[in-house]
N, C-alpha and C positions, 0 to 999 in steps of 0.2 A: 671694530670697536674695543675700547679696554676694559674688560671684567673690573667690577667692585670689589673693593676689598670686605671684609668684615666689619671692619673700623666704621668705612664710607657708609654700608650697608643700616647698621645699626644707629651711626648717626641722622641717615635719614628718617628711620624707623621712629625716632623718639623725637623726631622733627627738632633736632638741635637747634637749628636758627632760630627758633620760637622763644627758646629760654631766657632769652636775654630779657624778656618781659619778668620774669621773675625774679630776676637779680635785682633790677630795678626799683622791684616792689619792695624788697628785702632791705636795699638801700635806703629808703626811704625811711622803713622803720628805724634802722642805726641812725640816719640823722636826727631823729627825732630825742634815741636815746642820749646823744652827744649831749642834746643840749637840755635833757632832765637828769641825770644824773648829778646825784650832790658832788659839792666840792671834795675833792681829796679821794673820791671813790675812780679807779679806773677801769674802764671797757673791758669788757672780760671777751677777748679775739677767742679762744678757746670756743664758748659758747655762741660766739657770733658767728664763724664758721659754720659750727651745727647747725645752726637756725638756717644757713644759707642753702646749706647740705638736703636737709630735710624739705625745704619748699621746694629745691628743684628735682629733687625724689617726688614728692606728691605730682609735681609737674610732669613728669616723665611720666609717672601710673596714668595718669588720665588720658595722653596720650596712645598710648599703648591700649588701654582698655579700649578707646575709642576707636585706633585702626583695628582693633580686635574684632569688635561689633561690628564698624562697617565692612570688614570683609566676609563676616559670616550672614549677614543681613543682604547682601551682593551690592550694595552700596557703592562698595570701592570699583565696581567694576561698571555703572553707571555713569558715575560722576564726573562732571568736565573739571578737570583739573585744572587748576592755575599756581602760580608762584606763590599765591597768599592762600587759597582752600583747595579742598578736596584730598586730603591726606598725603601721604607719603606714596602709595600704591604698590610699595616694599611685597605685601604680601599676596598683591592682585599678581605682581611679576613674579613668583615665586623664589623671590630671593630669601625668604625668610620661611617656616613653618608656622601654622597658628599657635601650636602649642608652646614654642619659644618665645613666643610676644607675650601670651596670658602667662608663663610662669615669669618672665622679666616684669610685667605688670605687679604683678604681685608682689612680687619680692622687692622694687622699689617703692609700694606701698606699706609694704611690713616694715621695712625701713623708717621712711616720714613717718608713720604710728608711732616705731622705738622712740623717735625725737620725741613727738608729742608727750609719750609718757615721761620722758625725762626732764623735761620741762614744765609739767602737771605739778610734779614732786619738788621741783629745784624753784622755781619760779611762782607759779598760780596758777589755781584751780579753772580759772577760763581758759585756757591752754586745751585742757580737758574738751571744753564745748566747741572751740574753734577746730580742734583736729577732730572731734566727731559729725560737724559738719561738712570740714572736709572729704572725708573718708567716704561720707552719704554722696557726698559729689564726685566723686571719682568712682566708685564704683558705681553708683546708679544714674549717673549722667545720663550716656547713651541708650539703656536699655529701659529709662522710667522717664527723667527729668526731662530729654529733649523731647519726647513722644508725649508730653501734657504740657507746653507752652512755657516751659519753666527753665528751658536751658540758658536763656541769653542773662536770668536774674541772678541765676546760680552759678555761671560762670562769673560774675562780674564780683560777688559776695565773696565767692570762695578761691578763684583768682585773682582778685584786684584788694579789694576793702580787707579781707581777714588777713590776707599774706602780711598787710602794712600793720595791722593791729597786732597780729598776732608774732609777729618779729620785734615790735617794740617791749609786747610784755613781757616775751621770753628773754629778754633782755634785762629790764627794769626793772619789773616787778618782784615781789618777795610773798610769801605764803599770808604772812598778815596783812596785807594792804585789803582794803576797801575796793569795791572793783570800780569805784570813782578814781582812786587814787592810781590805780593799776591803768586805767584807760582815762587819761586827760582828755577834756572836750577839744583842743588841740588835734590830737590824736585821731579820734573819732571825724572830726571835718576834714582834715587833710585827707585820709583815709578813701572819702566819698567820692574825689573827681577819679582816681587811678580804677576804681571799682566799674563806674561809670562806664569808663573807657575801656574794659576788658569786657565789657558787655557788648558795646558798640563795636570793637575790632571783631567778634562772634558775631554779629549781626549782618554787617557788609559782606563780610566771608561767605554768609548763608544766603547772598545772591544767585551765586553759582549753583548752588544744588539744590537749588529747589525740587524738578523733578526726580533727580535721584532720592535725596532724602523723604518725600511722598512716598515712593514708591516703597524705601524702607520700611517704613512705619511713622517715621518720625513726624512732630508737630510744629513747628517753632512760629515765631510772629510772622517772617517772612512768607510762610507758607497759609498760615490766616489773614492776613491782611493785605498780601502781595507786594511784587516788587515796592511800586508805586506810593502806597502809603507806608510802608515799611523807611522807604526812602526819606521820608518826612519825619516818621520816629525816631531816625537815625541824626536826621539836622535837631531835631528839638535837644535829643542828650548831647549832641556836641556843644550846642550854644550852653544848656545848661551845666555842660562842666566847666566851663571859663566864668560864668558868671559867680559859683560858688568858689572857683580860685581867687576870685578878683575878690568878692565880700569879703573872705577869710581875714586877710590883712587890713581891710577897709574897718571893719567889727574891733579892730584891735585884738584879733584873738594870735596873732602869729607876726610874726617879721613882715616888712614890705618886699623884704628879698623875694617872697612867695610871688609875687607882683611879676619875677622871669620868667614862673612858666606860662604865662599870658601869650608869648612870644609864639608858637605854633598855631596859636588859634586862625588868621589867616588861611593857613595850608586846611586846617578842618574844617572851614568854611566853602574853601575850593572844593575839599572831599565829599561836602555834603551837595553842594552843586551837581559833581559827577555823579554821583548817586542819584540824584530826581531826576537828572537828563538823560543818564545813560543804564537807569537800573537795569531795564530789561536787553542791553546789548551787550551782552559777557566781556569780548575783546574791548571795546571800547572803556567799560567798567573796569577793568582793568588796572589801568595808571593809577586810578582813582583810590584801589585798593593799595596799591603802594603808598600812596600820599598817608592813607589812613593810618598803615603801621608808621609812618614817619611820625606823626601827630601822637600816637600814642607811646611809643618809645621815647619822643621829643620832650614832652609835656612829663612824663616819670621821671627821668633825667632831671629834668629842671629843677623837679619839686624835691627832689633829691637832693641836688645842686644848691638851691637856695638855703634848703638846711643846713648843710655844712657852713656857708657862707655866712649865716647869721651865728652861727653858734663861733668858729674861728675869726672872724674877721674885728 
């Protein structure tokens, strides 16, 4: 068997294959910035890249804190790992030491915090609030939030809605703006579907880990309601996501190009039906976990694409 390089180990440890989510969320923010920038004002690419790096660093940090906690609570040794859930297993397999992972978690958290402080002073005070919510989500997700049925909500908020809002505010707002000027209604409404989708991503990925999570002290929606009822919660969330996406342009709040983001809806329904039928049979559920990932990433991508098309068409 080929030995893993340090790069391969760390890419697995930070769950690099899941980082595309935050890239797409930031791109949604970028798209709205292009739409709202006054004529004659150029897009600040330095700040835009800094926003992207800060968001990626925050995502990496929460992944590392989560992996460290799962190792410490022994969840890593009991979980039924799938391509979409159960963590990387790098610590459990001995590829890295816990001290290395927690140090990297703290380092990436500090970097994202510095980025947040920078934009608090250069853009708008609301970035401080967004950064604090993000920091709380990162540090206390596994040790507290995931133990009191708050995990899905805070994941959708901090790794969905607030990434879109924060990316926009950091690049568009100025210190003298009011909150309503810094966060227009279109931004708020468009940020909601990505937040729901992130929550659903976590929710369905918890199905394979119920027993291990319960033993490790977690208490999330799937533990509380069981896989059957949670599948219906997932279905309701999926439908709500696309209803909101359809209503925003219908109400004249944004361009009709946003209707492009409805394209993944049939696949989302297939994933929901799969969760209802096979929620308790993990091997049969795995293809639907993959469909869910495609729906989440595809919808976020199409939201971003629709915004750029509306600006440059």
